[in-house]
C-alpha positions as CSV (number, residue, x, y, z in Angstrom):
1,M,-142.9,166.3,67.1
2,L,-145.1,167.0,64.2
3,V,-147.5,170.0,63.8
4,L,-150.5,169.7,61.5
5,D,-153.0,172.4,60.6
6,A,-156.7,171.9,60.4
7,S,-156.5,170.4,56.9
8,G,-153.9,167.9,58.0
9,A,-151.0,169.5,56.2
10,V,-147.6,169.5,57.9
11,V,-146.8,173.0,59.3
12,D,-143.7,172.1,61.3
13,A,-141.7,169.2,62.4
14,N,-138.6,168.9,64.5
15,P,-135.4,167.3,63.1
16,L,-136.1,163.9,64.6
17,A,-139.6,163.7,63.1
18,L,-138.2,164.8,59.7
19,R,-135.6,162.0,59.9
20,V,-138.0,159.3,61.0
21,L,-140.8,160.1,58.6
22,A,-138.5,160.9,55.6
23,R,-136.6,157.6,56.2
24,A,-139.8,155.6,56.4
25,H,-140.9,156.9,53.0
26,G,-137.5,157.0,51.3
27,A,-137.6,160.7,50.5
28,A,-136.8,164.1,51.8
29,R,-140.5,165.1,52.1
30,V,-142.6,164.4,55.1
31,D,-145.7,162.3,54.6
32,V,-148.2,161.9,57.4
33,P,-148.9,158.2,58.1
34,S,-152.5,157.2,57.4
35,W,-153.2,156.2,61.0
36,L,-152.0,159.6,62.2
37,A,-154.0,161.5,59.5
38,A,-157.2,159.6,60.6
39,A,-156.5,160.5,64.2
40,H,-155.9,164.1,63.3
41,R,-159.2,164.3,61.4
42,G,-161.0,162.9,64.4
43,Q,-159.3,165.5,66.6
44,V,-160.3,168.4,64.3
45,D,-163.9,167.1,64.0
46,G,-164.3,167.1,67.8
47,G,-163.6,163.4,68.4
48,D,-164.0,160.2,66.2
49,P,-166.1,157.5,67.9
50,S,-163.8,154.9,66.3
51,H,-160.9,156.2,68.5
52,E,-160.9,156.0,72.3
53,G,-159.3,159.2,73.6
54,P,-157.2,161.7,71.9
55,S,-154.1,159.3,71.4
56,A,-153.3,157.2,68.3
57,A,-150.7,154.5,67.6
58,G,-149.4,152.8,64.5
59,E,-146.3,151.8,62.5
60,V,-143.8,154.0,60.7
61,G,-141.6,151.8,58.7
62,D,-140.4,149.1,61.0
63,R,-141.0,151.0,64.2
64,Y,-144.2,151.4,66.3
65,F,-145.1,154.9,67.6
66,E,-147.8,156.3,70.0
67,A,-149.0,159.8,69.1
68,H,-150.2,162.3,71.8
69,P,-151.9,165.5,70.6
70,S,-151.5,169.0,71.9
71,P,-153.5,172.0,70.5
72,V,-151.6,175.0,69.1
73,A,-152.5,178.5,68.1
74,G,-154.3,178.9,64.8
75,G,-156.3,175.7,65.1
76,G,-153.5,173.3,64.5
77,T,-152.4,170.3,66.5
78,A,-148.9,169.2,67.7
79,W,-148.5,165.5,67.7
80,W,-145.8,164.0,69.9
81,L,-144.6,160.7,68.6
82,V,-143.2,158.3,71.2
83,D,-141.3,155.2,70.0
84,A,-143.0,152.2,71.7
85,T,-141.4,149.5,69.5
86,G,-139.4,147.9,72.4
87,R,-142.3,147.9,74.8
88,R,-144.6,146.5,72.1
89,Q,-142.1,143.7,71.3
90,A,-141.8,142.9,75.0
91,E,-145.6,142.8,75.4
92,A,-145.8,140.5,72.4
93,A,-143.1,138.3,73.7
94,L,-144.9,138.1,77.1
95,R,-148.2,137.3,75.4
96,S,-146.5,134.6,73.4
97,A,-144.8,133.1,76.5
98,R,-148.1,133.1,78.3
99,E,-149.9,131.4,75.4
100,Q,-147.2,128.8,75.1
101,A,-147.3,128.2,78.9
102,E,-151.1,127.8,78.7
103,T,-150.7,125.5,75.7
104,R,-148.1,123.4,77.4
105,A,-150.2,123.0,80.5
106,M,-153.3,122.1,78.3
107,V,-151.2,119.7,76.2
108,S,-149.8,117.9,79.3
109,S,-153.2,117.5,81.0
110,T,-154.9,116.5,77.8
111,L,-152.3,114.0,76.7
112,L,-151.9,112.4,80.2
113,A,-155.7,112.0,80.4
114,S,-155.5,108.9,78.1
115,L,-153.5,105.8,78.8
116,N,-154.4,104.2,75.5
117,V,-151.6,104.4,73.0
118,P,-153.6,104.9,69.8
119,R,-155.9,107.5,71.5
120,C,-152.8,109.3,73.0
121,A,-151.2,109.4,69.5
122,E,-154.5,110.7,68.0
123,V,-154.7,113.5,70.6
124,A,-151.1,114.5,70.2
125,A,-151.3,114.7,66.5
126,Q,-154.5,116.8,66.7
127,L,-153.1,119.2,69.2
128,A,-149.9,119.6,67.2
129,A,-151.9,120.4,64.0
130,E,-154.1,122.8,66.0
131,H,-151.4,124.8,67.8
132,L,-148.1,124.3,65.9
133,A,-148.7,123.7,62.2
134,D,-151.2,123.1,59.4
135,A,-150.7,119.3,59.6
136,A,-148.9,116.8,61.9
137,L,-148.2,113.2,61.9
138,L,-146.8,110.9,64.6
139,V,-144.7,107.9,63.7
140,L,-144.4,105.3,66.4
141,P,-141.6,102.7,66.7
142,P,-142.0,99.8,64.2
143,V,-143.7,96.5,64.9
144,G,-141.9,94.1,62.6
145,R,-141.6,96.0,59.3
146,R,-144.6,98.3,59.7
147,Y,-145.0,101.6,61.4
148,A,-148.1,103.0,63.1
149,V,-148.6,106.5,61.6
150,T,-151.2,109.0,62.8
151,H,-152.1,111.9,60.4
152,A,-153.9,115.0,61.6
153,L,-155.0,118.0,59.6
154,R,-156.1,121.2,61.3
155,G,-159.8,121.1,62.0
156,E,-160.1,117.4,61.0
157,Q,-160.1,114.1,62.9
158,A,-156.9,112.2,63.1
159,V,-156.4,109.1,60.9
160,H,-154.5,106.0,62.0
161,S,-152.7,103.7,59.6
162,S,-150.0,101.0,59.5
163,L,-147.5,101.5,56.8
164,P,-144.4,99.7,55.5
165,I,-142.5,103.0,55.3
166,D,-138.8,103.7,54.9
167,P,-137.8,106.3,57.5
168,G,-134.7,107.2,55.4
169,E,-137.0,108.9,52.9
170,V,-137.6,111.8,55.4
171,P,-134.5,113.7,56.4
172,G,-134.0,113.3,60.2
173,L,-136.8,110.8,60.7
174,A,-134.6,107.7,61.1
175,E,-132.5,109.6,63.7
176,A,-135.5,111.0,65.5
177,L,-137.0,107.4,65.8
178,Q,-133.7,106.5,67.6
179,G,-133.9,109.4,69.9
180,F,-131.2,111.6,68.4
181,P,-131.5,115.4,68.5
182,P,-133.7,117.0,65.8
183,V,-132.4,118.3,62.5
184,P,-133.1,122.1,62.2
185,A,-136.1,122.9,60.0
186,R,-134.0,125.0,57.6
187,W,-132.0,122.0,56.7
188,I,-135.0,120.0,55.4
189,D,-136.1,120.5,51.8
190,P,-139.9,120.1,51.8
191,H,-139.8,119.0,48.1
192,V,-138.1,115.7,49.0
193,L,-140.9,114.5,51.3
194,P,-142.5,111.2,50.1
195,G,-146.3,111.1,49.5
196,W,-147.2,109.2,52.6
197,V,-146.1,112.1,54.8
198,L,-148.9,114.4,53.5
199,P,-152.3,113.8,55.1
200,A,-155.4,113.6,52.8
201,G,-156.8,117.1,52.2
202,F,-153.5,119.0,52.7
203,T,-153.7,121.8,50.2
204,G,-150.7,123.4,48.5
205,P,-147.1,122.4,48.5
206,V,-145.2,122.1,51.8
207,G,-143.3,125.2,52.8
208,S,-141.6,124.2,56.0
209,V,-141.0,121.0,58.0
210,I,-140.0,120.1,61.5
211,V,-139.0,116.6,62.5
212,A,-138.6,116.1,66.3
213,P,-138.0,113.0,68.4
214,L,-140.5,111.9,71.0
215,P,-138.3,111.1,74.0
216,G,-139.7,108.3,76.2
217,H,-138.7,106.6,79.4
218,G,-135.2,105.5,78.3
219,V,-136.2,104.6,74.8
220,S,-137.7,106.6,71.9
221,A,-141.5,106.8,71.9
222,G,-141.5,107.8,68.2
223,A,-141.2,111.0,66.1
224,L,-143.3,114.0,65.3
225,I,-143.5,115.6,61.9
226,L,-145.0,119.1,61.5
227,L,-146.0,120.6,58.2
228,R,-146.8,124.1,57.1
229,S,-148.0,125.0,53.6
230,S,-146.0,127.4,51.5
231,A,-148.7,130.0,52.1
232,E,-147.7,130.2,55.8
233,C,-144.5,131.6,57.3
234,A,-141.6,129.3,57.9
235,F,-141.1,128.0,61.4
236,T,-139.1,130.5,63.6
237,P,-136.4,129.4,66.0
238,D,-138.8,130.0,68.9
239,E,-141.5,127.9,67.2
240,E,-138.9,125.1,66.7
241,A,-138.0,125.3,70.4
242,F,-141.7,125.1,71.4
243,A,-142.2,122.2,69.0
244,R,-139.4,120.3,70.8
245,L,-141.1,121.0,74.2
246,F,-144.4,119.8,72.8
247,A,-142.7,116.6,71.5
248,A,-141.1,116.0,74.9
249,R,-144.5,116.1,76.6
250,A,-146.1,114.0,73.9
251,G,-143.2,111.4,74.2
252,A,-143.7,111.2,77.9
253,A,-147.4,110.7,77.6
254,L,-147.0,108.0,74.8
255,S,-144.3,106.2,76.9
256,A,-146.6,106.2,79.9
257,A,-149.5,104.9,77.8
258,R,-147.3,102.1,76.3
259,L,-146.0,101.1,79.8
260,Y,-149.5,101.0,81.1
261,S,-150.6,99.0,78.2
262,E,-147.8,96.5,78.7
263,Q,-148.4,96.2,82.4
264,S,-152.2,95.8,81.8
265,G,-151.4,93.0,79.3
266,I,-149.2,91.3,81.9
267,T,-151.8,91.8,84.6
268,A,-154.5,90.4,82.4
269,T,-152.4,87.3,81.6
270,L,-151.6,86.6,85.2
271,M,-155.2,87.4,86.3
272,R,-156.6,84.7,84.0
273,E,-154.5,82.2,85.9
274,L,-155.7,83.5,89.3
275,L,-159.4,83.9,88.6
276,P,-161.7,81.0,89.6
277,P,-162.7,78.7,86.8
278,T,-166.0,78.7,85.0
279,L,-168.0,75.6,86.3
280,G,-170.8,73.5,84.8
281,R,-171.6,69.8,84.4
282,L,-168.6,67.4,84.4
283,H,-169.0,63.6,84.1
284,G,-172.6,63.7,85.2
285,V,-172.0,65.9,88.2
286,D,-173.1,69.6,88.4
287,Y,-170.6,72.1,89.8
288,A,-171.4,75.8,90.6
289,G,-169.2,78.4,92.2
290,H,-169.2,82.1,93.1
291,Y,-166.4,84.3,94.4
292,R,-166.5,87.8,95.7
293,A,-163.2,89.6,96.6
294,A,-162.9,91.6,99.8
295,S,-162.6,94.8,97.8
296,D,-165.2,95.5,95.1
297,H,-162.5,97.0,92.8
298,E,-160.4,93.8,93.0
299,R,-161.1,90.5,91.2
300,I,-158.7,88.2,93.1
301,G,-157.9,87.6,96.7
302,G,-157.1,84.9,99.3
303,D,-160.1,82.6,98.6
304,F,-160.1,80.1,95.7
305,Y,-161.6,77.0,94.3
306,D,-160.7,74.6,91.5
307,V,-162.2,71.6,89.8
308,H,-159.9,69.1,88.1
309,P,-161.9,66.5,86.1
310,G,-160.7,63.0,85.8
311,G,-159.8,61.5,82.4
312,D,-163.3,60.0,82.0
313,A,-166.5,59.4,84.0
314,S,-164.9,56.3,85.7
315,Q,-162.2,58.4,87.3
316,E,-162.7,60.7,90.3
317,T,-162.9,64.5,89.8
318,F,-160.6,66.4,92.3
319,V,-162.1,69.5,93.9
320,V,-160.5,72.0,96.2
321,L,-161.8,75.1,98.0
322,G,-159.4,77.1,100.1
323,D,-158.8,80.2,102.2
324,V,-155.3,81.8,102.5
325,A,-154.7,84.0,105.5
326,G,-155.0,87.7,104.5
327,K,-156.6,89.3,101.4
328,G,-155.6,91.3,98.3
329,L,-152.8,90.7,95.9
330,D,-150.3,89.2,98.5
331,A,-152.8,86.5,99.4
332,A,-153.6,86.0,95.8
333,V,-150.0,85.2,95.0
334,L,-149.9,82.5,97.6
335,T,-153.3,81.3,96.3
336,G,-151.7,80.9,92.9
337,K,-148.8,78.9,94.3
338,I,-151.2,76.5,96.2
339,R,-153.3,76.0,93.1
340,N,-150.2,75.2,91.0
341,T,-148.8,72.9,93.6
342,L,-152.1,71.0,93.9
343,H,-152.3,70.8,90.1
344,A,-148.9,69.2,90.1
345,L,-150.0,66.7,92.8
346,L,-153.1,65.5,90.8
347,P,-151.6,62.0,90.3
348,L,-151.7,61.6,94.1
349,A,-155.2,63.2,94.5
350,S,-156.8,60.0,95.7
351,G,-154.7,60.2,98.9
352,H,-155.9,63.4,100.6
353,E,-153.5,63.1,103.5
354,Q,-150.5,62.6,101.3
355,V,-151.5,65.6,99.1
356,L,-151.9,67.8,102.1
357,T,-148.6,66.6,103.6
358,L,-146.7,67.5,100.5
359,L,-148.4,70.9,100.1
360,N,-147.7,71.6,103.8
361,G,-144.0,71.0,103.2
362,A,-144.0,73.2,100.1
363,L,-145.5,76.1,102.1
364,L,-143.2,75.7,105.0
365,T,-140.1,76.0,102.7
366,S,-141.6,79.0,100.9
367,H,-140.7,82.6,101.8
368,H,-144.4,83.3,102.4
369,T,-145.3,83.4,106.1
370,R,-149.0,82.8,105.5
371,F,-151.0,79.7,106.1
372,A,-154.1,78.3,104.5
373,T,-157.2,76.2,105.2
374,L,-158.6,73.8,102.6
375,V,-161.3,71.3,101.8
376,L,-160.5,68.5,99.4
377,A,-163.1,66.5,97.6
378,C,-162.9,63.5,95.3
379,V,-166.2,63.1,93.3
380,R,-167.5,60.2,91.3
381,H,-170.8,59.7,89.5
382,E,-172.4,56.3,90.0
383,E,-174.5,54.5,87.5
384,D,-177.7,54.8,89.6
385,G,-177.5,58.6,89.5
386,R,-176.0,59.1,92.9
387,V,-172.7,61.0,93.5
388,R,-170.1,59.5,95.9
389,L,-167.8,62.0,97.7
390,R,-164.7,61.7,99.8
391,L,-164.2,65.0,101.8
392,T,-161.2,66.1,103.8
393,S,-161.0,69.4,105.8
394,A,-157.6,70.8,106.6
395,G,-158.4,73.5,109.2
396,H,-161.5,74.5,107.3
397,M,-165.2,74.5,108.1
398,P,-166.7,71.1,107.2
399,P,-168.8,71.0,104.0
400,L,-172.6,71.0,104.5
401,I,-174.9,68.5,102.8
402,V,-178.3,69.8,101.6
403,R,-180.6,66.8,101.3
404,A,-183.6,66.8,98.9
405,D,-186.1,67.1,101.9
406,G,-184.3,70.2,103.2
407,R,-182.2,68.5,105.9
408,V,-178.8,70.0,106.4
409,E,-176.0,67.7,107.5
410,E,-172.4,68.4,108.3
411,A,-169.7,66.2,106.8
412,D,-167.7,64.4,109.5
413,T,-164.2,65.6,108.6
414,Q,-161.6,67.7,110.3
415,G,-157.9,68.4,110.2
416,S,-155.1,70.8,110.8
417,L,-154.3,73.7,108.6
418,V,-151.4,73.8,106.1
419,G,-148.3,76.0,106.0
420,A,-148.1,76.5,109.8
421,L,-147.2,73.2,111.6
422,P,-144.5,70.6,110.8
423,S,-147.1,67.9,110.1
424,V,-150.7,67.6,109.0
425,T,-153.4,65.4,110.7
426,V,-156.7,64.9,108.9
427,R,-159.8,62.8,108.9
428,T,-161.6,62.0,105.7
429,A,-165.4,61.6,105.5
430,E,-167.4,59.7,102.8
431,E,-170.8,61.0,101.7
432,V,-173.3,60.0,99.1
433,L,-175.6,62.5,97.3
434,A,-178.9,61.3,96.0
435,P,-180.3,63.0,92.9
436,G,-181.3,66.6,93.8
437,E,-178.9,66.8,96.7
438,T,-176.0,69.2,97.1
439,C,-172.7,69.4,99.0
440,L,-171.8,73.0,99.7
441,L,-168.2,74.1,100.3
442,Y,-167.7,77.7,101.6
443,T,-165.2,80.0,103.2
444,D,-165.5,81.9,106.5
445,G,-166.1,85.1,104.6
446,I,-169.8,83.9,104.4
447,T,-170.3,83.1,108.1
448,E,-168.1,86.0,109.4
449,A,-169.9,88.6,107.2
450,R,-170.6,91.3,109.8
451,G,-173.7,93.4,109.4
452,G,-177.4,93.0,110.2
453,P,-179.7,95.6,111.7
454,L,-177.0,97.0,114.0
455,G,-174.2,96.5,111.6
456,D,-171.9,94.5,113.9
457,E,-173.4,91.0,114.1
458,L,-172.0,88.0,112.3
459,F,-174.0,86.2,109.7
460,G,-173.0,82.9,111.4
461,E,-173.5,79.2,110.7
462,D,-177.0,79.1,112.2
463,R,-178.3,81.6,109.6
464,L,-176.4,79.7,106.8
465,R,-177.9,76.4,107.8
466,Q,-181.4,78.0,108.0
467,A,-181.0,79.4,104.6
468,L,-179.9,76.0,103.2
469,R,-182.9,74.3,104.8
470,E,-185.0,76.4,102.4
471,C,-182.9,75.2,99.5
472,G,-183.8,71.5,99.6
473,G,-184.1,70.1,96.0
474,M,-182.8,73.3,94.4
475,P,-180.0,73.2,91.8
476,G,-176.5,73.9,93.1
477,E,-176.2,77.1,91.1
478,A,-179.3,78.4,92.8
479,I,-178.0,77.5,96.2
480,V,-174.8,79.3,95.6
481,E,-176.5,82.4,94.4
482,R,-178.9,82.4,97.3
483,V,-176.1,82.1,99.9
484,Q,-174.1,84.9,98.3
485,M,-177.1,87.1,98.0
486,L,-178.1,86.6,101.7
487,A,-174.6,87.3,102.8
488,A,-174.4,90.5,100.7
489,Q,-177.7,91.7,102.1
490,W,-176.6,91.0,105.6
491,L,-173.4,93.1,105.0
492,G,-175.2,96.1,103.5
493,G,-172.4,98.5,102.6
494,G,-170.0,97.2,105.2
495,S,-166.5,95.8,104.6
496,H,-166.0,92.1,104.4
497,D,-163.5,89.3,103.8
498,D,-163.2,87.3,100.6
499,M,-166.3,85.0,100.1
500,A,-166.2,81.8,98.1
501,T,-168.8,79.1,97.7
502,L,-168.7,75.9,95.7
503,A,-171.6,73.5,95.2
504,I,-171.3,69.8,94.1
505,S,-174.8,68.5,93.1
506,A,-176.2,65.2,91.9
507,P,-178.5,66.2,89.0
508,R,-182.2,65.3,89.3
509,V,-183.2,62.3,87.3
510,T,-185.5,63.3,84.4
511,A,-188.2,60.9,83.2
């Protein structure tokens, strides 16, 4: 307790106040702290607007006190000083813990929002520079002899570079890149850092350094280096612990991004083999195709087509359109197997029944339990401009011939499906296309498209044939587009099966 008169002079003080205030000033006399003197003046003057209420608080040496006034006789004021150091430290620790928890949550959500490795590294470096240090850099595992390094300076955009660095130049970096525990910051001499560690624009010498590993999924995802200038305080043990937590989250995000990138690359490679080919004119014959998967977010499914040109115009081009039972990725896997098997059987392509028999045997011995329907075509361009076809259906709808005058004819071919029965029985039809005529191969996703005015009626073969009658003389590409457009309009927004169409056309003779 400390008693001050109206002028602010010390009138009385109990032994504890004398001991605290004298110790704080290193002398036997008692000096009133400036914050308490200001509060006392406000109390004497009837209330200082800069202070809310009669209480005051401030530091005395290394302790923190709250002061509560009580009036005394003669116009003086007794100030009761309560030591609030412990409570203040607890509140500060609680605020710090809350801020760190909020930062960790924000870091996790921000980092996991990107599955692109360079972007994830950029975000991690910027967040580290913003919340942990003056500057940060991420070093990713090497590719060959070069390391991808991302520098970030507080308030600046991250910068990517690929450098032929020596991790041994930075204490603890080589170990961190291998996933070993971090070296304590106090063991690292900032003056031994090589120049490539400092980002452009970093002012002043480095005062403190943290090198932390970025743990990934079983392997190291890289290392994080944090820099503080000599003008800032050194990293505290709590800050080092928080930096390791940050590094763990950044490593998990980078590892997830790298895994996604690798899987995306594998998927893209496999997808290229499963996607239908781009078609055009081959050996004097026009080919056009269109494929729509059952789900709009998928690019592959159970329908497929392929065109395998002969060595030259004198040899037949082998064409196949098929439909595997089911849809989605499982059907696409079997589709890929059928396409690869047919590609291997190209030397026998002239014998449709033999090709289908061999394919049927391959499917029966496979672990797949699905079957498929196919249409095979051998195509040859004649000197007079006509196109000669040999068509074989294996459990599939027969191809439709669109004559130049609008007549629609059905190829006289039929046969059993493949992959279900011990043997295959087929009948091959021969057709000739005059210039301007087209043979259309299609899957049941077209005719079984369910929609219309009431939403539950099949598009059907009759509507398909009627649409083709209006396409007499049109190029094959236009016919394919029209059929797909009409089927899509019939569906509206309803669900559907895979839909594939392939047109083989004899080009019109130009004068």
